[in-house]
C-alpha positions in Angstrom: 87.0 -194.6 -97.2 88.1 -191.7 -99.3 87.6 -188.6 -98.2 85.1 -187.3 -100.8 83.3 -190.3 -99.6 83.6 -189.3 -96.1 82.8 -185.5 -97.2 79.6 -186.4 -99.1 78.3 -188.5 -96.3 78.7 -185.8 -93.5 77.1 -183.2 -95.7 73.8 -185.7 -96.3 73.4 -186.8 -92.9 73.5 -183.0 -91.3 70.9 -182.2 -93.9 69.1 -185.0 -92.4 69.5 -183.5 -88.7 68.8 -179.6 -90.1 65.7 -181.3 -91.3 64.7 -183.1 -88.4 65.1 -179.3 -86.2 63.4 -177.7 -88.8 60.4 -180.2 -88.9 60.4 -179.9 -85.1 60.3 -175.6 -85.1 57.4 -176.2 -87.7 55.5 -178.6 -85.3 56.1 -175.8 -82.6 54.6 -173.3 -85.2 51.6 -175.3 -85.9 50.8 -176.2 -81.8 51.3 -172.5 -81.1 48.8 -171.4 -84.2 46.3 -173.8 -83.5 46.0 -172.7 -79.2 46.4 -169.4 -79.8 44.8 -168.6 -83.2 47.6 -166.3 -84.7 48.9 -167.7 -88.1 52.4 -168.8 -87.9 52.7 -169.8 -91.1 54.0 -173.6 -90.2 53.6 -174.6 -93.9 56.6 -172.1 -94.8 59.0 -174.2 -93.1 59.0 -176.6 -95.6 60.9 -174.2 -97.6 64.3 -173.6 -96.0 63.7 -177.4 -95.8 63.8 -178.0 -99.4 66.4 -175.2 -100.0 68.8 -176.6 -97.7 68.0 -180.1 -99.2 68.5 -178.6 -102.5 72.4 -176.9 -101.9 73.6 -180.2 -99.7 72.8 -182.5 -102.5 74.4 -180.0 -105.0 77.4 -179.6 -102.3 77.9 -183.0 -102.0 78.1 -183.6 -105.7 81.4 -181.2 -106.1 85.2 -182.4 -105.0 86.3 -180.7 -101.9 88.4 -178.0 -103.6 85.3 -177.4 -105.9 83.1 -174.3 -105.2 79.4 -174.0 -106.4 77.9 -170.6 -106.1 74.2 -171.7 -106.5 74.5 -174.1 -103.7 75.9 -170.9 -101.4 72.8 -168.7 -103.0 70.8 -171.4 -101.8 72.2 -172.1 -98.7 71.5 -168.4 -98.2 68.0 -167.8 -99.1 66.6 -171.0 -97.1 68.6 -169.1 -94.2 66.9 -165.4 -94.7 63.8 -167.6 -94.9 64.1 -169.9 -91.8 65.3 -166.5 -89.9 62.2 -164.3 -91.1 60.0 -167.5 -89.8 62.1 -167.8 -86.7 61.8 -164.2 -85.9 58.3 -164.2 -86.3 57.7 -167.1 -84.2 59.8 -166.1 -81.1 58.1 -162.5 -81.3 54.9 -163.7 -81.1 55.6 -166.2 -78.7 57.2 -164.2 -76.5 55.0 -160.5 -76.9 51.5 -162.8 -76.2 49.2 -160.8 -74.0 48.8 -162.6 -70.5 45.1 -162.6 -69.2 44.8 -160.7 -66.2 
């Protein structure tokens, strides 16, 4: 197995791991939205998943020495969307008023 094929395998494999973790986070957001009544934007977790997937495919298509600025832009945009969703989820869950 040459280094390029190994690189492509790991890039695409890590995308599947990332997609599974994002699905888990979306499930947490959906569960919290269902039982708390607060809007958690669980469907928006598909946006960083798709952006990371497109970036992974573009990154896997290139050789080890080439640089793809579009995939870097997609990774950054997906990271910003995920950061916003994660901060919203943690802020709402951790700052919930406890019934007294």
